[in-house]
C-alpha positions, 0 to 999 in steps of 0.5 A: 396223807391222802383221804378218799372222799365218799361219793355223794349218795353212797353208804360211806357218805351217809355214814359220814353225814351221820357222824358229823350230825352226832358231833354237831349235836354234842357241840351244841348241847354239851354232854348228852346221853345216847338216848337224848342224842337219838332224839336230837339227831333223828338217828336210831339208837343202834346207829348212835351206839355204833358211831359213838363206839367208833368215835370214842375209839378214835379219840373224838368222843368220850363216854361216862355212865350216868343215872337219869330218873333212876336208870343208868345211861351212857353220857357222851361228850367231846374228848377233852384232848381235842383242844380248847376255845376261848370266850371273850366279853367286852362290856362297857366297863369290864373284860371277861375271858373264859377258857374251856375244853371241847367238852364245854368245861371251863378250865380258866377264867379272868376278868378286869375292869376297862376304862369308860369308852375303852379303845378297841385296839387296847382292848384286843391287845389286852385280851389276846395277851390274857388268852395266851397267858391262860393257855400257858397257865393250864399247861396247854400249847398254842396250837391247842387253842382252836378259836375264840368267840367274842361278845360285845355290848353293841348290835353286831352284823355277824355277816361283816363282823362290824357294829351295826350302830355307831356311837354305842361303843365309841371307837369300835365303829368301822372295825372288822372285829373278828379279822382284827382280833384274829391277826393278834392271836392267830386263831379264827374269831367269831362275834355276836352281840352280848345279849344274844350270846347270853340267851344262848348260854341261859338256854343251854346251861342256865335259867332258860333251859327247856324254853323255845321262846325266851328273852335275856334282858340285860339291865346295867350300864345300858339296856338290851335284849337277846331274843330266842324264837322257835329255838333260834336267835332273832338278830334282824336284818343287820343285828339290830333286833332286841335293842330295847334300850332305844325305845322312847319312854320319855317324850322330849327327854335327854339326848341318847348316844344314838341321837334320839331323845328320851330313849330307855337308856337315858333314864336307866343307866349307871350314870343316871342312877348315880346322879340321882342319888348324889345329893343324898348318898354322895358318890356311889358306884353302881355296885354300891347302890345295889349293895345298899338296896339289898341291905335295906336302904330305902333311897337306893331301893326307890331309885332301882324300882323306878328304873325297873318300872321304865324297863317293864314298860319296854318289856311289855311291848317286846312281849306283846310282839314276841310272846316269850315263855320266859324272861331272864334278867341279867346285867349289873342290875339283875344282881339286885334280884326281887328289888328289880324283878318285882316292880318290873313284873308289875309294870310289864303286866300293867302294860301288856296283854293280860292273857299273854302275861299270865303265863310269862315267867320273869326270873333272875339269871342263873349264870350272873356275870358269866352269862355273856362270856359263857355264850361266847364260849358256846359260839366258839364251840359251835363254830370251830372245826375239829382238827382234821387229823383227829377225824380222819382217824375215825374215817369221818372225811 
C-alpha cells in the first residue's frame, strides 16, 4: 500500500509531527492524562483531545477514566495490542528478564543465577531462549516482540554497543553486544549500563520520581552510579561517567580489576565482605550477611557499616560535582536499608560541602532488584518503532 508523504511545512506534516510528539511522550512517561500530555508536549488541550481520539480509533492508543485530586480525567496509554518488548539485565551473578506490553505493564518475568565471570555467548543464548519461551507462555506470537533493551554491569559506549572498559565483564570485551544478541533473537536490541538504566526507571516509576537531578547508587558485587542532570542521563564521552567504584579510597591498597590500586571496589564488594567474616562466621553468601545483619548480628552489621562509610566518601565527591536532589541506593547491599543508609549518610555529610548536603535525600530503591531490568524495558519502549501499518491507519505517515 502506497502512502503519500506530507510536504514539509504543510498542515499535514504539522499534524503528523504533533501525533508523533504525543506518541513519544506516552512512550516516555507511560500512562498519562490528557492535561499532563499538554504540559509534556506543549500542545493545546484541544489539539491533544482531537489527536487522542484519532489514535484511539486507529488502535494506537487507549483511554481510561481516572481521578486526580478529586477530579475526573482521561488517562491515555499505548494500546496493549501493539506488541511487546523485553528487558534483560546481565549483572555479575544474575540474569533477569521482563516482558512488557507497549503500555509498560510487565506481563512476565524470569531470573536465574549466572556463574562468576559468565561467558557472553552462553549468556546471550540463554537469554534469547528464555525470551522466546516467555513470549510463547503469555500467548504471544514471535512477531509481536518488537525489541529488547539490555542492561549490563559495565560502562557502555552506546554509539558502538561495546564495553568502554576492559576486564570488568571478562570475556565481553570487543563484542558488539546489540548486533550479536540481535542475530540470536531476530529483533532490534539496544544497550546501556545498568546503573544508567536504573536511574531512568527510578525516575519514571520509583524513588526518584519528580527529580531532575538524581543519582542511582549501585552497591553490591561492585559499586557504580547512574547520573541524571536536568532530566538527562550523563554518560560522558564513551560511557564512563558514574564509575565511582574506581575512585581510589585506600592508598597503595589492593589491585583492582581495572589495574589500579585501592579502588572503592577493592574494599566494597561481596568477596571482601565474605572474606572479612569467614574467621568468625564461616562461609557466608552476600545475602546471608545482609540477612544476619537485619536480624541483629553485630559482626555483619559492623562490616556493612564500614563498607557504607567508604561508599559515603566517594558519594560526597560525586555530590560536590553534580549537586543532585536525591540519591537512590540499590543493588544487593541496598536491601540492607538503614544498616547501609545511615552510616553512608553520615560519611557523605562529613566529606561534602555542608550547604550542598543539607538538602540531599539519600533513600532506598523502591524497585529493588528490578530497577535495572525495568530500566532496560524503558530503553526498549523508548527506542522501538511502532508497526508502520498501525500508524498508517491513523494517517500518521
